[in-house]
Steps between C-alpha positions, in 0.01 A plus 500: 500500500587499870543124495733528200711752692510277808608200292770708325640628831476153649708354217764769548508442876539126446827564317624732773397254772676216319818706466495586871436136589798393288725756671388387846562136406848586370580685824388201709706258293809718525448554873481125561840443339784467746749785457864423441731579790657839462877544480498730801342237726766244405797715603725375775704730716871439451627695800358253758237727654 
């Protein structure tokens, strides 16, 4: 009975661990993408300063 409980919990934890692993992988992929330049950084001063 204890082994059945351990196997049941283990199967549930595998799903949670897989979901967390997928989220971490998605974060790493998104972090490796180069961000587009922002509009504020591209502004040029028109008054010559």
